[in-house]
N, C-alpha and C positions, 0 to 999 in steps of 0.2 A: 225789563229787558224785552225787546221785540221778538215775537215768534212768527215764523213764516205762516201765511194764511193756509197753505196746503196742509201743514201739520195740524193746525187748529181744526180744519175741516174734517180730517180723518179721526181726530179724537172725538169730535162731536158726533160723528157717524157711529162710532162705537158706543157712545153713551145712549144715543137714541135707539140703538138696537139691543139695549140691555146686555151688551157683551163687553163692557169696559172692565179692564183688569186693574187691580191695585194690590199692593203688598200688605200683608197682615202678619202680626206677631202671633205665634201659636198660642191658642187658648188652652185652659185646663179642660179636660174632658176625656172621653173614651176614644182612643185612636182608631178611626175607621177611614183614614185618608193617607197615611204615610205608606211609602214603599218598603218599609222595614218589616217584611213579611215574617221573618223568623226571629225578630227581636234582637238581632246580633249587634245593632248599634248601641244597645244598652249594656253590652258586656265590655268591661274594661280590658284592654289589651296590655301589651308590655311596653309600648312606645312611651318614652319619657324625654321630652325636651331635646330631641335630636336636632342637629343643626340644619340650616336651610340647604337648598340644593345648589345654589350659586350660579347656575347657568343651564343651558340646554345640554342634553346628553351627549351631543357631538362636540361640546367644548369642555365644560368642567362638571356637568351635572350627572355624569354616569357614575355607577358604583358597582362593587361586587354584589351588594344587596339587591340592586335592581335586576342585575343579570341572573342572580340566583332565583328571584321570585318569578322571572319570566320562564325559567326552566321548570320550576314547580308548577306554574300555570299550564304550560304545555303538557306536562304529565297528567295533571288533574283533569284537564279537558280533552285529553287524548288527541292532541295534534302535534305535528313535528316541531313547531316553534310558536312562540308568543312574543308580541311586541307591546310594551306598556305605553299607554296614552294617559293624558291627564284627566280625561272624562269620556263618557260614552259619546257625547257630542263631538269631541275632538277625534275620537276613533272613527266614527262614521264619516265625518267630513274629510278626515285625513286619508281614509281608505278610498272612498268613492271619488274624491276629487282628482286623484292621481292615477288610479289603476286603469280604468277604461280610457282608451286612446281615441283621438279623432278618427271617425270612421267606424268605431265600435258602437254597440247598442246596450243600453241598460233598460231592463224591464222590471218594474217594481209593483208590488201590491199597492192598490190605491190607498190603503190605510196605514202605510208605512209612516214612521215617526218623522217629525220635522228635521231631525238631524240627518236622516237619510236623504230626504228631499233636498236639503241645503248642500250636502255633499254632491248630489247629482247635478245641481245647478252650477256648481263650480267645475264640473267635468266638461271636457270637450266632446264627449260622446253624445250620440242621439239618445233620447230617453222617452219611454212610453210606459204608462201605467196599465195594469190589467185589473179587471173587476175583482173585488175582494174574494180570495179563495176560489176563484173561477178558473179552473185549469184548462178548460176548453178555450177560454179567451186568452189565457197565457200562451197556449200552443199557437193560436192565430197570430199573436204578436211575434213569437219566435220565428215563425215561418217567413214573416215579412222583414225580419231584422237583417242588418248588415254587419260585417266584421265579427270580432269576438262578441259573444252575447253573455251578459251578466244578469242573472235573475236574483232579485233582492226581496227577501221576506223577513218577517219577524217570528220568533218562537211563540211569543204571546203578544197580542196587539194591545197597546196600552190603554185604549179607550173602551174597546169591546170585550177584552179579556179572553178572546178565542184564539185558536192556533191554526196553523196550516196543516195540510196532510203531506207528510214527507215522503210517503210511498209514491203519491202522484208526482210530486216535484222531482223526485229521483228519476222516475221513469221518463218524464218529459225532458229534463236536462240531459240525461244519458242519451236519449234518442237523437237530440239535436246538437250535442256537444257543447251545451251551455255551461257556464260556471255559476254555481249556486253560492250565494252569500246570505248568511243567516244572522240576524241580530237577536241575541238571547238576553236582552236587557232584563225582561220581566220573567223569564223562565229559568235563567241561571240561578242556581242555589235552591230552587223550589222543586224542580223535576230531576229525574235521574236517580240512580241508586245512592249516589253520594253528593247529589246537588250539581252534577256536571251539566245539566240542562236537558232540553227535550231532544235535541238531535242525537245524543248518545243514549238517551233513555227511551227511545221510541219503539222498542221491541223489534228493531230491524238494524241493530248496530252492525252486523256483518255486512249488510247491504250498503249502509251509509258510511261505515268507518273510513275516514280519510276522503270521502267523496266530496263533501262540501268544500269548495275552494277556500272559503274563509268564513270565520265565525267571530262575531263581536260579543264580548261579555263585559258588562259594566259591574262595578263593585259598589255602586251607590244605592242599590236596592236591597235584594235579599242578603247580600254580603255585608250590609251595614257599614260601608266604608266609602271610598271615593276612588276614582280612576277607572281604567278599562283596559282590556287586552284585545288585540286583533290576533286571532289564531289562524295558522295556515302553514304553508310549506316554508322551508328555510329560505327559498328564493323570494317568497313574498316578504319575509322579514327584511332581507337585504334590500329589496326594492323600496319598502317603506322608509327605511333608514336613509335612503338616497334621494327619494322623490316626494315623500309626504311632508308638505309644508307645516301642518300643525305639529308634526313630530320634530322636524328640524329646527323650527324657529320659536319653540315654546320652552320656557324655563321648566326643567324637569320637576317632577313631584319631589317634595322633600323626603328624606329618609324615613321620617316618622310616618308619612302616608304610605310609603312602600312597605314598611314593617307592618302597618295595620292591614294592608291587603294580604300579606303572608299569614297573619293571625286569622283573618276572616276566612281564607280558604281552608285552613286547618279546622277551624270551628265548624264551618258548613259541612265539611267531609264527615265529621263525627256527629252531625245533628240529625240522625235518622229519626229519633223519637220526636224531635221538634217538628220535622217535616210531616210526620204522621199526625201530630196534633193539628197542624195547619190543615191538612187534608180533611180531617174529621170536622173542623170548623166550617170549611167550604161546603161539605156535604150537608151539614146541619143547616147552614144558612139557606141553601137551595131547597131543602126539604120543607123548611118553615115558610119560605117565600111562596112555594108552590101551594101549600095548604091555604095561604092567605090570598092567593090569586094575584100576587104582585107581578107587575110587568118587568120581569128580570130577563136580561139578555143571556143567551146560551154561553156558558163559560164554566170550565172546571178549574180555572186558575183562581188566585186570590182576588182578582179584579172582577167585581160584580156590578153591572150597571142596571139601575132601576130607571126605566124610561118615564120622564115627566115632560111632555111636549111643551115647548115655548121657553124662551130664556127667562121671562118673568116668573113663570110658575116654578121652574127648576130653582131659581135663586131664592124664591120665597120659601120653598120647602127646605132648602139647605139651611137657611137662616133659622127656620123653626127647629130643625134638628140640632143645630149648634146651641141654640138657647136651652134645649133639653139636655145638653151635655154630650152629644154625639159629634165628634169631629169628622165632618164629611165635606166634600166639595161638589158644587154643581158644575157640570161640563156643558158649556153653552155652544150654540152655533156662532161663528163659523167653524169652531174647532171640530164639531160634529155636524152632520147634516140637519137642516131645519126639520123639526118634527121628531128628531132623535135626541133632543136634549135630555139630560139624565142626572141623577145623583150617582157619582162614582164611588163605590164602596170598596175599600181595600181591607181584606181580612188578614188576620195575623195569628200566629201560633199562640200568642198571649191573650187574645180575646177569649172571654168565657162564653159559654152557651147562654148564660143568663143575660149577658150584655147583648149578644146577638138577638135573643128573643125580644129584648126591650127595643132594640133598633127596628126590628121587623114591625112591632106594634106601632112605633112612632112613624113609620113610613106609610101606614095605612091612611 
């Protein structure tokens, strides 16, 4: 079958840059690459063979179960309401494509996830990025903005593993009347007293409670499930139901998936010991990495990046580690900047200190 020359050219460019992607079946080994930070995906829930969803929630796919889980999520994450989406990608594109209007401005951290960027591209608003965690630059951007201003950040950035400063963000957004949107994909379940995320667990809850205009939480990472919630006001929920195309025109999650989300939230809420074990593993990894002078990025999250410049070198090191039984992934440019290629390590509550020590030695 004939393939367009432009497509072949782009594929060849990827191969020549050592950044070509391909699918692989998970190998046997020690998990240092999944987002299952608390090991909840391994815990059997109660869902058993529930029927399919049959349609979008506005037609035949809604249920008492879905509405109940939305109420439970709103309570768990401390927001007035929650709207269930099929994935974090759908939640971000569904929120950002319809919320900002023509003449409004979106200002987003330059390291925001692709789902955020794609949602922004679908929006009719103007959009500008600000330098990563640079709040002076953010303020410059806001001063030049028009219309309603939406500031978009993440709780934990998926490639670097670091986080924003919500004190600074709150001050700036409050000063200029901007609306803060936070994606807690990688911080939900991990941070907070009961896993409610960084925003509520930032030691400034009284200051921030109800302040963030919207928060996105995905269930495919620390919650070991699938799907996502957009949290916000009752009016935001009504708006999404009426104007968010990924919500309106997507077949709803089947009841088995919704039930799994309900189980995951309850499990995370009572997983204090598991979160503490994860915290100890993160601290141990960083202590050992510092002793061995590894070039580890600054992060207190489960995501730890070991810099190995160049795509070829990062790929070679990842292959070496996998051959030794450590399941890791190389992160290549253009996903990250040239010279910042890395081995992305995801730590979990179920990793042992012996496994972490062995990984550190293999990284040397």
